[in-house]
Structures are given as structure tokens and as C-alpha cells.
KETOR-240713 format. One record per residue (C-alpha): residue number from 1; x, z, y. Coordinates in nm, 3 decimals, decimal comma, m for minus. Each point is the difference from the previous one (the first is absolute). Last residue first. Layout:
% KETOR-240713
<node NUM; <X; Z; Y>>
...
This chain:
% KETOR-240713
<node 427; <0,036; m2,102; 2,075>>
<node 426; <0,343; 0,103; m0,130>>
<node 425; <m0,046; 0,332; 0,213>>
<node 424; <0,351; 0,094; 0,177>>
<node 423; <0,253; 0,229; m0,213>>
<node 422; <0,106; 0,355; 0,187>>
<node 421; <m0,257; 0,242; m0,141>>
<node 420; <m0,019; m0,247; m0,310>>
<node 419; <0,351; 0,076; m0,138>>
<node 418; <0,127; m0,318; m0,077>>
<node 417; <0,078; m0,159; m0,361>>
<node 416; <0,099; m0,358; m0,043>>
<node 415; <m0,118; m0,133; m0,318>>
<node 414; <0,106; m0,148; m0,337>>
<node 413; <m0,378; m0,195; m0,031>>
<node 412; <m0,255; 0,026; m0,252>>
<node 411; <m0,178; 0,316; 0,186>>
<node 410; <m0,034; m0,290; 0,317>>
<node 409; <0,204; 0,013; 0,320>>
<node 408; <m0,033; 0,097; 0,372>>
<node 407; <0,063; 0,338; 0,020>>
<node 406; <0,089; 0,221; m0,369>>
<node 405; <m0,077; 0,368; 0,103>>
<node 404; <0,211; 0,355; m0,017>>
<node 403; <m0,118; 0,291; m0,067>>
<node 402; <0,135; 0,260; 0,296>>
<node 401; <m0,310; 0,131; 0,168>>
<node 400; <m0,280; 0,008; m0,296>>
<node 399; <0,320; 0,113; m0,231>>
<node 398; <0,094; 0,290; 0,204>>
<node 397; <m0,388; 0,083; 0,025>>
<node 396; <m0,007; 0,010; m0,388>>
<node 395; <0,342; 0,174; m0,051>>
<node 394; <m0,140; 0,302; 0,210>>
<node 393; <m0,321; 0,018; m0,197>>
<node 392; <0,180; m0,048; m0,330>>
<node 391; <0,217; 0,262; 0,062>>
<node 390; <m0,215; 0,255; 0,159>>
<node 389; <0,041; 0,315; m0,191>>
<node 388; <0,366; m0,063; m0,013>>
<node 387; <0,058; m0,089; 0,372>>
<node 386; <m0,202; 0,278; 0,141>>
<node 385; <0,141; 0,257; m0,262>>
<node 384; <0,314; m0,098; 0,126>>
<node 383; <m0,128; 0,050; 0,372>>
<node 382; <m0,123; 0,346; m0,058>>
<node 381; <m0,282; 0,184; m0,138>>
<node 380; <m0,268; m0,300; m0,078>>
<node 379; <m0,273; 0,221; m0,170>>
<node 378; <m0,150; m0,128; m0,321>>
<node 377; <m0,304; 0,248; m0,117>>
<node 376; <0,076; 0,145; m0,354>>
<node 375; <m0,020; m0,214; m0,339>>
<node 374; <0,164; m0,307; 0,175>>
<node 373; <0,376; m0,017; 0,000>>
<node 372; <0,204; m0,013; m0,299>>
<node 371; <0,254; m0,276; 0,061>>
<node 370; <0,141; m0,265; m0,258>>
<node 369; <m0,257; m0,227; m0,045>>
<node 368; <m0,171; 0,088; 0,383>>
<node 367; <0,174; m0,194; 0,247>>
<node 366; <0,190; m0,270; m0,196>>
<node 365; <0,301; m0,059; m0,144>>
<node 364; <m0,056; m0,373; m0,068>>
<node 363; <m0,147; m0,049; 0,346>>
<node 362; <0,286; 0,184; 0,168>>
<node 361; <0,270; m0,220; m0,164>>
<node 360; <m0,156; m0,286; 0,035>>
<node 359; <m0,078; 0,049; 0,372>>
<node 358; <0,359; 0,104; 0,065>>
<node 357; <0,127; m0,321; m0,185>>
<node 356; <m0,244; m0,236; 0,214>>
<node 355; <0,103; 0,169; 0,315>>
<node 354; <0,365; 0,001; m0,094>>
<node 353; <m0,056; m0,410; m0,067>>
<node 352; <m0,197; m0,053; 0,307>>
<node 351; <0,290; 0,167; 0,210>>
<node 350; <0,308; m0,127; m0,154>>
<node 349; <m0,178; m0,368; 0,012>>
<node 348; <m0,087; 0,083; 0,357>>
<node 347; <0,394; 0,049; 0,066>>
<node 346; <0,135; m0,285; m0,199>>
<node 345; <m0,243; m0,222; 0,208>>
<node 344; <0,291; m0,179; 0,191>>
<node 343; <0,161; m0,109; m0,306>>
<node 342; <m0,313; m0,165; m0,110>>
<node 341; <m0,131; 0,122; m0,334>>
<node 340; <m0,345; 0,141; 0,172>>
<node 339; <m0,192; m0,124; m0,299>>
<node 338; <0,059; 0,250; m0,276>>
<node 337; <m0,041; 0,281; 0,227>>
<node 336; <m0,338; m0,131; 0,078>>
<node 335; <m0,085; m0,079; m0,336>>
<node 334; <0,084; 0,350; m0,108>>
<node 333; <m0,209; 0,181; 0,306>>
<node 332; <m0,285; m0,214; m0,106>>
<node 331; <0,043; 0,100; m0,375>>
<node 330; <0,006; 0,378; 0,104>>
<node 329; <m0,302; m0,048; 0,229>>
<node 328; <m0,167; m0,179; m0,306>>
<node 327; <0,047; 0,357; m0,209>>
<node 326; <m0,073; 0,229; 0,307>>
<node 325; <m0,330; m0,148; 0,004>>
<node 324; <m0,122; 0,197; m0,309>>
<node 323; <m0,104; 0,275; 0,151>>
<node 322; <m0,348; 0,122; m0,182>>
<node 321; <0,203; 0,199; m0,249>>
<node 320; <0,142; 0,233; 0,258>>
<node 319; <m0,334; 0,123; 0,104>>
<node 318; <m0,163; m0,135; 0,327>>
<node 317; <m0,283; 0,219; 0,118>>
<node 316; <m0,072; m0,013; 0,371>>
<node 315; <0,071; m0,364; 0,022>>
<node 314; <0,175; m0,121; 0,252>>
<node 313; <0,350; m0,030; m0,117>>
<node 312; <m0,084; m0,159; m0,337>>
<node 311; <m0,210; m0,250; 0,166>>
<node 310; <0,242; m0,083; 0,273>>
<node 309; <0,275; m0,001; m0,261>>
<node 308; <m0,191; m0,276; m0,170>>
<node 307; <m0,048; m0,203; 0,274>>
<node 306; <0,392; 0,012; 0,033>>
<node 305; <m0,015; m0,144; m0,357>>
<node 304; <m0,261; m0,266; 0,063>>
<node 303; <0,167; m0,182; 0,300>>
<node 302; <0,350; 0,076; m0,176>>
<node 301; <m0,134; m0,198; m0,299>>
<node 300; <m0,164; m0,286; 0,178>>
<node 299; <0,269; m0,096; 0,241>>
<node 298; <m0,093; m0,339; 0,156>>
<node 297; <0,095; 0,113; 0,366>>
<node 296; <m0,385; 0,037; 0,034>>
<node 295; <m0,031; 0,262; m0,269>>
<node 294; <0,303; 0,170; 0,155>>
<node 293; <m0,147; 0,022; 0,339>>
<node 292; <m0,322; 0,135; m0,145>>
<node 291; <0,186; 0,282; m0,211>>
<node 290; <0,217; 0,099; 0,314>>
<node 289; <m0,329; 0,033; 0,191>>
<node 288; <m0,164; 0,199; m0,299>>
<node 287; <0,245; 0,255; 0,003>>
<node 286; <0,013; 0,058; 0,357>>
<node 285; <m0,359; 0,005; 0,033>>
<node 284; <m0,064; 0,215; m0,328>>
<node 283; <0,268; 0,239; 0,065>>
<node 282; <m0,106; 0,071; 0,366>>
<node 281; <m0,349; 0,058; m0,104>>
<node 280; <0,088; 0,223; m0,295>>
<node 279; <0,209; 0,202; 0,246>>
<node 278; <m0,324; 0,048; 0,243>>
<node 277; <m0,234; 0,010; m0,331>>
<node 276; <0,235; 0,348; m0,102>>
<node 275; <0,022; 0,144; 0,347>>
<node 274; <m0,370; m0,019; m0,018>>
<node 273; <m0,059; 0,149; m0,268>>
<node 272; <0,236; 0,334; 0,026>>
<node 271; <0,140; 0,066; m0,297>>
<node 270; <m0,203; 0,206; m0,322>>
<node 269; <0,097; 0,399; m0,039>>
<node 268; <0,214; 0,095; m0,298>>
<node 267; <0,220; m0,153; 0,103>>
<node 266; <0,071; m0,127; 0,362>>
<node 265; <0,330; m0,154; 0,030>>
<node 264; <m0,080; m0,131; m0,383>>
<node 263; <m0,285; m0,134; 0,096>>
<node 262; <0,140; m0,226; 0,282>>
<node 261; <0,214; m0,138; m0,283>>
<node 260; <m0,305; m0,057; m0,206>>
<node 259; <m0,208; m0,175; 0,241>>
<node 258; <0,298; m0,237; 0,096>>
<node 257; <0,011; m0,062; m0,339>>
<node 256; <0,197; 0,108; m0,321>>
<node 255; <m0,198; 0,217; m0,167>>
<node 254; <0,173; 0,123; m0,320>>
<node 253; <0,183; 0,245; 0,227>>
<node 252; <m0,350; 0,189; m0,010>>
<node 251; <m0,140; 0,035; 0,330>>
<node 250; <m0,327; m0,197; m0,052>>
<node 249; <m0,136; 0,195; m0,300>>
<node 248; <m0,197; m0,205; m0,208>>
<node 247; <m0,214; m0,310; m0,016>>
<node 246; <m0,345; 0,226; 0,005>>
<node 245; <0,149; 0,120; 0,329>>
<node 244; <m0,013; m0,328; 0,147>>
<node 243; <m0,420; m0,028; 0,029>>
<node 242; <m0,070; m0,287; 0,177>>
<node 241; <m0,023; m0,240; m0,274>>
<node 240; <m0,211; 0,285; m0,233>>
<node 239; <m0,291; m0,023; 0,251>>
<node 238; <m0,160; m0,277; 0,150>>
<node 237; <0,191; m0,284; m0,247>>
<node 236; <0,041; 0,206; m0,305>>
<node 235; <m0,328; 0,139; m0,009>>
<node 234; <m0,200; m0,298; 0,085>>
<node 233; <0,220; m0,199; m0,294>>
<node 232; <m0,069; 0,308; m0,252>>
<node 231; <m0,394; m0,017; 0,070>>
<node 230; <0,018; m0,402; 0,003>>
<node 229; <0,212; m0,031; m0,350>>
<node 228; <m0,081; m0,362; m0,189>>
<node 227; <m0,093; m0,156; 0,352>>
<node 226; <0,237; 0,195; 0,226>>
<node 225; <0,283; m0,118; m0,228>>
<node 224; <m0,092; m0,363; 0,037>>
<node 223; <m0,038; 0,083; 0,397>>
<node 222; <0,359; 0,144; 0,000>>
<node 221; <0,138; m0,354; m0,201>>
<node 220; <m0,210; m0,208; 0,225>>
<node 219; <0,134; 0,194; 0,340>>
<node 218; <0,364; 0,009; m0,118>>
<node 217; <m0,044; m0,389; m0,063>>
<node 216; <m0,176; m0,071; 0,293>>
<node 215; <0,275; 0,176; 0,208>>
<node 214; <0,302; m0,176; m0,177>>
<node 213; <m0,182; m0,306; 0,041>>
<node 212; <m0,064; 0,048; 0,394>>
<node 211; <0,395; 0,107; 0,048>>
<node 210; <0,081; m0,305; m0,203>>
<node 209; <m0,219; m0,231; 0,236>>
<node 208; <0,136; 0,121; 0,338>>
<node 207; <0,381; 0,023; m0,087>>
<node 206; <0,039; 0,092; 0,357>>
<node 205; <0,309; 0,217; m0,053>>
<node 204; <m0,163; 0,315; 0,125>>
<node 203; <m0,334; m0,075; m0,207>>
<node 202; <0,249; m0,046; m0,280>>
<node 201; <0,148; 0,320; 0,028>>
<node 200; <m0,307; 0,198; 0,034>>
<node 199; <m0,101; m0,154; m0,333>>
<node 198; <0,324; 0,132; m0,091>>
<node 197; <m0,077; 0,352; 0,100>>
<node 196; <m0,290; m0,009; m0,209>>
<node 195; <0,249; 0,046; m0,280>>
<node 194; <m0,046; 0,415; m0,017>>
<node 193; <m0,380; m0,037; m0,084>>
<node 192; <0,067; 0,066; m0,383>>
<node 191; <m0,180; m0,280; m0,206>>
<node 190; <m0,234; m0,184; 0,234>>
<node 189; <0,366; m0,032; 0,201>>
<node 188; <0,154; m0,159; m0,246>>
<node 187; <m0,278; m0,232; m0,104>>
<node 186; <0,027; m0,146; 0,354>>
<node 185; <0,357; m0,013; 0,042>>
<node 184; <0,001; m0,210; m0,330>>
<node 183; <m0,278; m0,213; 0,134>>
<node 182; <0,142; m0,108; 0,316>>
<node 181; <0,158; m0,285; m0,072>>
<node 180; <m0,277; m0,176; m0,247>>
<node 179; <m0,007; m0,338; 0,194>>
<node 178; <0,406; m0,030; 0,017>>
<node 177; <0,120; m0,022; 0,343>>
<node 176; <0,379; m0,016; m0,164>>
<node 175; <0,086; 0,308; 0,207>>
<node 174; <m0,277; 0,198; m0,076>>
<node 173; <m0,023; m0,083; m0,440>>
<node 172; <0,373; 0,050; 0,027>>
<node 171; <0,168; 0,315; 0,123>>
<node 170; <m0,294; 0,148; 0,132>>
<node 169; <m0,249; m0,011; m0,292>>
<node 168; <0,210; 0,015; m0,298>>
<node 167; <0,198; 0,296; 0,176>>
<node 166; <m0,321; 0,176; 0,064>>
<node 165; <m0,167; m0,059; m0,360>>
<node 164; <0,341; 0,091; m0,162>>
<node 163; <0,002; 0,294; 0,236>>
<node 162; <m0,311; 0,129; m0,124>>
<node 161; <0,109; 0,020; m0,378>>
<node 160; <0,318; 0,183; 0,142>>
<node 159; <m0,250; 0,254; 0,110>>
<node 158; <m0,199; 0,094; m0,292>>
<node 157; <0,134; 0,296; m0,062>>
<node 156; <0,069; 0,177; m0,346>>
<node 155; <0,229; 0,306; 0,154>>
<node 154; <0,307; m0,078; m0,181>>
<node 153; <m0,052; m0,347; 0,089>>
<node 152; <m0,067; 0,002; 0,395>>
<node 151; <0,213; 0,294; 0,021>>
<node 150; <0,329; m0,197; m0,137>>
<node 149; <m0,090; m0,271; 0,213>>
<node 148; <m0,024; 0,165; 0,310>>
<node 147; <0,295; 0,184; m0,129>>
<node 146; <0,218; m0,293; 0,004>>
<node 145; <0,178; m0,047; m0,386>>
<node 144; <m0,240; m0,285; m0,101>>
<node 143; <0,069; m0,200; 0,314>>
<node 142; <0,416; 0,033; m0,102>>
<node 141; <m0,094; m0,115; m0,360>>
<node 140; <m0,179; m0,297; 0,159>>
<node 139; <0,242; m0,092; 0,243>>
<node 138; <0,300; 0,022; m0,288>>
<node 137; <m0,236; m0,225; m0,219>>
<node 136; <m0,082; m0,274; 0,274>>
<node 135; <0,386; m0,011; 0,144>>
<node 134; <0,153; m0,045; m0,333>>
<node 133; <m0,296; m0,211; m0,132>>
<node 132; <0,085; m0,271; 0,309>>
<node 131; <0,332; 0,027; 0,106>>
<node 130; <0,028; m0,022; 0,363>>
<node 129; <m0,023; m0,309; 0,179>>
<node 128; <m0,043; 0,150; 0,352>>
<node 127; <m0,329; m0,190; 0,056>>
<node 126; <m0,142; m0,044; m0,302>>
<node 125; <0,095; 0,347; m0,149>>
<node 124; <m0,136; 0,157; 0,341>>
<node 123; <m0,327; m0,189; m0,067>>
<node 122; <m0,063; 0,158; m0,321>>
<node 121; <0,061; 0,324; 0,077>>
<node 120; <m0,364; 0,102; 0,150>>
<node 119; <m0,180; m0,203; m0,250>>
<node 118; <0,206; 0,086; m0,296>>
<node 117; <m0,036; 0,383; 0,096>>
<node 116; <m0,404; m0,081; 0,016>>
<node 115; <m0,009; m0,131; m0,345>>
<node 114; <0,244; 0,311; m0,145>>
<node 113; <m0,172; 0,225; 0,164>>
<node 112; <m0,331; m0,092; m0,099>>
<node 111; <0,101; m0,008; m0,364>>
<node 110; <0,129; 0,362; 0,023>>
<node 109; <m0,350; 0,071; 0,170>>
<node 108; <m0,208; m0,188; m0,261>>
<node 107; <0,222; 0,192; m0,285>>
<node 106; <m0,076; 0,351; 0,149>>
<node 105; <m0,356; m0,068; 0,035>>
<node 104; <m0,056; m0,163; m0,352>>
<node 103; <0,183; 0,287; m0,123>>
<node 102; <m0,154; 0,276; 0,167>>
<node 101; <m0,357; m0,192; m0,129>>
<node 100; <0,123; 0,037; m0,355>>
<node 99; <0,113; 0,366; 0,027>>
<node 98; <m0,359; 0,089; 0,157>>
<node 97; <m0,175; m0,132; m0,295>>
<node 96; <m0,234; m0,315; 0,147>>
<node 95; <m0,342; 0,046; 0,100>>
<node 94; <0,108; 0,131; 0,328>>
<node 93; <0,206; m0,335; 0,062>>
<node 92; <m0,353; m0,166; 0,034>>
<node 91; <m0,065; 0,198; 0,343>>
<node 90; <0,290; m0,011; 0,158>>
<node 89; <m0,108; m0,374; 0,151>>
<node 88; <m0,320; 0,170; 0,121>>
<node 87; <0,203; 0,329; 0,132>>
<node 86; <0,184; m0,219; 0,223>>
<node 85; <m0,312; m0,129; 0,148>>
<node 84; <m0,110; 0,311; 0,043>>
<node 83; <0,244; 0,073; 0,291>>
<node 82; <0,276; 0,244; m0,134>>
<node 81; <0,038; 0,356; 0,054>>
<node 80; <m0,095; 0,111; m0,305>>
<node 79; <0,096; 0,398; 0,041>>
<node 78; <0,275; 0,277; m0,030>>
<node 77; <m0,039; 0,366; 0,106>>
<node 76; <0,257; 0,253; 0,121>>
<node 75; <0,251; m0,240; 0,094>>
<node 74; <0,311; 0,162; m0,161>>
<node 73; <m0,133; 0,186; m0,292>>
<node 72; <m0,278; m0,267; m0,097>>
<node 71; <m0,350; 0,058; m0,094>>
<node 70; <m0,169; m0,324; m0,112>>
<node 69; <m0,345; m0,105; 0,212>>
<node 68; <m0,238; m0,282; m0,087>>
<node 67; <m0,327; 0,037; 0,255>>
<node 66; <0,106; m0,354; 0,139>>
<node 65; <m0,093; m0,179; m0,286>>
<node 64; <m0,351; 0,157; m0,035>>
<node 63; <m0,055; 0,093; m0,383>>
<node 62; <m0,162; m0,254; m0,229>>
<node 61; <0,154; 0,025; m0,329>>
<node 60; <0,243; m0,283; 0,146>>
<node 59; <0,061; 0,180; 0,310>>
<node 58; <0,220; 0,260; m0,176>>
<node 57; <0,172; m0,211; m0,215>>
<node 56; <0,065; m0,212; 0,333>>
<node 55; <0,116; 0,320; 0,142>>
<node 54; <0,216; 0,094; m0,326>>
<node 53; <0,156; m0,352; 0,021>>
<node 52; <0,101; m0,017; 0,366>>
<node 51; <0,130; 0,391; m0,055>>
<node 50; <0,246; m0,142; m0,293>>
<node 49; <0,094; m0,274; 0,215>>
<node 48; <0,119; 0,254; 0,210>>
<node 47; <0,177; 0,236; m0,187>>
<node 46; <0,215; m0,299; m0,184>>
<node 45; <0,206; 0,228; m0,105>>
<node 44; <0,139; 0,118; 0,313>>
<node 43; <0,381; m0,078; m0,016>>
<node 42; <0,327; 0,178; 0,104>>
<node 41; <m0,008; 0,282; m0,322>>
<node 40; <m0,066; m0,266; m0,252>>
<node 39; <0,300; m0,227; 0,135>>
<node 38; <m0,078; m0,308; 0,176>>
<node 37; <0,312; m0,002; 0,230>>
<node 36; <0,231; 0,082; m0,248>>
<node 35; <m0,114; m0,258; m0,258>>
<node 34; <0,021; m0,220; 0,291>>
<node 33; <0,347; 0,040; 0,071>>
<node 32; <0,177; m0,171; m0,360>>
<node 31; <m0,236; m0,312; 0,066>>
<node 30; <0,166; m0,025; 0,377>>
<node 29; <0,400; 0,016; m0,180>>
<node 28; <m0,085; m0,252; m0,272>>
<node 27; <m0,105; m0,235; 0,247>>
<node 26; <0,332; 0,056; 0,214>>
<node 25; <0,210; m0,025; m0,323>>
<node 24; <m0,142; m0,322; m0,100>>
<node 23; <0,041; m0,144; 0,333>>
<node 22; <0,353; 0,102; 0,022>>
<node 21; <0,060; m0,159; m0,338>>
<node 20; <m0,186; m0,322; 0,087>>
<node 19; <0,233; m0,044; 0,310>>
<node 18; <0,292; 0,069; m0,219>>
<node 17; <m0,092; m0,241; m0,235>>
<node 16; <m0,069; m0,256; 0,286>>
<node 15; <0,345; 0,021; 0,144>>
<node 14; <0,014; m0,120; 0,356>>
<node 13; <m0,078; 0,367; 0,169>>
<node 12; <0,332; 0,104; m0,241>>
<node 11; <0,054; 0,125; m0,299>>
<node 10; <0,394; m0,051; m0,048>>
<node 9; <0,114; m0,203; m0,242>>
<node 8; <0,212; 0,169; m0,304>>
<node 7; <0,389; 0,034; 0,097>>
<node 6; <0,215; m0,256; m0,167>>
<node 5; <0,295; 0,152; m0,174>>
<node 4; <0,358; m0,174; 0,073>>
<node 3; <0,091; m0,246; m0,279>>
<node 2; <0,317; 0,101; m0,214>>
<node 1; <0,303; m0,162; 0,164>>
């Protein structure tokens, strides 16, 4: 009798070749999506970086730095708004051709994405025995797809370089009590002010030495700038810092802060300052309370992520490219979902997975990339408008309350995740 034909082996989870094919397909699919998200019609042609360089050129020939102004059809007028220390570091780039400067900033930002993403996912790879190279490549591609990173790259912003300083400090130097702990946060604060919220976090967590080092570093960098450019420094710290109109309109959808949310109710008028300060106080107290307890539980990543959300919500102006903190939030949610592997944790795992996937979908689609809000005063007309126009604000508030925290274990160990609102303080 003729032998019966033998069916080819099925591709299963135990088949290395099948796993390799699926991983390659996933990576290729992610790579294919990225060009659509970076199409010329959706990017900003390095507008912010060009303003920085033009302002530095204006400054170099003897004009006051903060007199530089550039017309803009949405914002009216755009200025140089960073502290003088940032201008000093940008000065050498003004000697280079603009295309070279753009290339340098883009390459540095992409390298920063790769480095920080590795810092975030390496513990997951170790704890859950994930495929190292595939996980890292897929994570980097997903981070590059996030609107915050797209806006950072296509505006020519320096945000990812600040994130490197902050994460290096708060993930490694501070937990390990290194002598230089606090230097990264201090330099980042001197460059762009926003990271100053992490000095408050260091104080709240009683990291007195790191907080002192951060404060001294920021003060030293600021003093250096004042010694080199005394008039511009005096003008910035006594006047320009407090003039929020220089940064742009507060009602446009790109401003995803509490003040932006309120501004879209009252546009074209400014919202009530007392109401805003009350909301900021509530968010800051609650968010820093959770961040402090996360730090005491040994979870540095959750502590700094919650602090980042507090800063984003509290700042009067928080552009979409400022809110990097969704990225570590998704990592934390994914880690929590993978750790909820007991039968009695199925519901929790489902909830964490849904929140991680939902957050990813929102931050990849974005708030402003595919919308046309901003030329006219932006008002909140109905509930759908409210949700769409304030997606990042609402998501930040949700994560501020719902982000899980590792309790009682170091970051290197497989951990049991608990919601900090119901867990006990570990110290």
C-alpha cells in the first residue's frame, strides 16, 4: 500500500521558526506604520528648533535675547522662552549650518529614545523572560509612534535629552545613593524649569542630599548663565518667566494641562486663577502622596512617573511633546498585567491590559496630529468635544489614580502588584 502523505508540522508556540516569523511580521508592520505618522503634512518641519537658532543668531549680534519674536498664524507671536542657560548650550549650534543642527538634534533624540526605552523594558525582559531583541525593537518602534515623541522630533525639541537626565538620576543614581545623585535633575531644571517638580519629589521622599545636589546644580548653572549674560538673565527671572502669553495661547488643544482645560471653557477669556490653583493643589497633593508612597515601597519608576503627571497637569502650559510620562505608564501597566498570573487575578489582568492598550491607542493617535484645532479660539461645546480636546488631561488624571505600584520588592525582582490606594506603607 502506498504510504499516506504526511502533513507538514503545524506552526505552534513551541516552534522557534514560527515565533521568529511572527516577530518579524510584527516588526515590519510597526516599521510600515511609522512613515504614515511622520508624513510631511503631519510634522512641523523643526519649527521650534529653527526659532531657537534664529533667536541665538539674533542674540549673537548683540540684540537682547528675549526681544526676538517670530510671527505665527496660530499663536500670533513666538519668542525664545527658555532660561538663559539653555541659550548658552544652544550657542555653539548656531555656528553650524541649520541642516547639520537639525540632523544632530534628530539623531540625539532617536538615540535618547533607544536608551531610555531600554532602561524601561530591560526589567520586564528579565522578570518575565521575554525575547530580548524583539521586545526592545518593538518597544522602540512603538515609542517612536507615540505623538509626544513625533512632536518632539518634528518640532526639534530637546525634551528627550531632558528625559535622559531625569531617568538616569531617578532610576539609578538616587536609588543607589550615588554621590552625584541629583545632578541630572538639576541640569534639566536649569535648562527648562519643568523638571523642577522632581526636586519637590526628592524633598517629599526625604532624599535630602539628592534634593540639595539638584538645587545646587540648578543654581550653579543659572549663576553661570547670569555671569555670562547678566541683563538677559535678570530680565528672564524678573519678568519673562511670569509672562505666560510669550509661550502661546492657553486655549489651543496642544496645551494639555489643567489650565488649558479650563481655558477651553472660557476662551477667549482666561479662566479663574483661584479655581485653577485649587485644582492644582488637589492634584499636586494627591499625586505627590502617591509618588512618595511608591518611592517608599521601592518603586522608583512609578514614583517618578506619577510626579511627571503632576508636573504636566499643574503647569500652565503643557504642550503635547512635554508629556513623555505616558510611555513609562504603559510599561508599568504591561508589567503589572504580566505579573497578575494567578487564576484569582484574571479580572485584574484584564483591566490592566485594557488600560495599557487603551492608553497606547490614545497616545499613538494623539490629540493634535489628526485634528484641526487652534486657529480660532477653542471652546468646549459638548461632552464629546470635552473628551476629545482634553484627552491627555483626562488620561493623566486617570493614570494618576489608577497606576499600579510594586509593593515590598526591588525593581530587579518579580513583583506582586497592588493598588497603592489599598496597600500599606512598606516602611
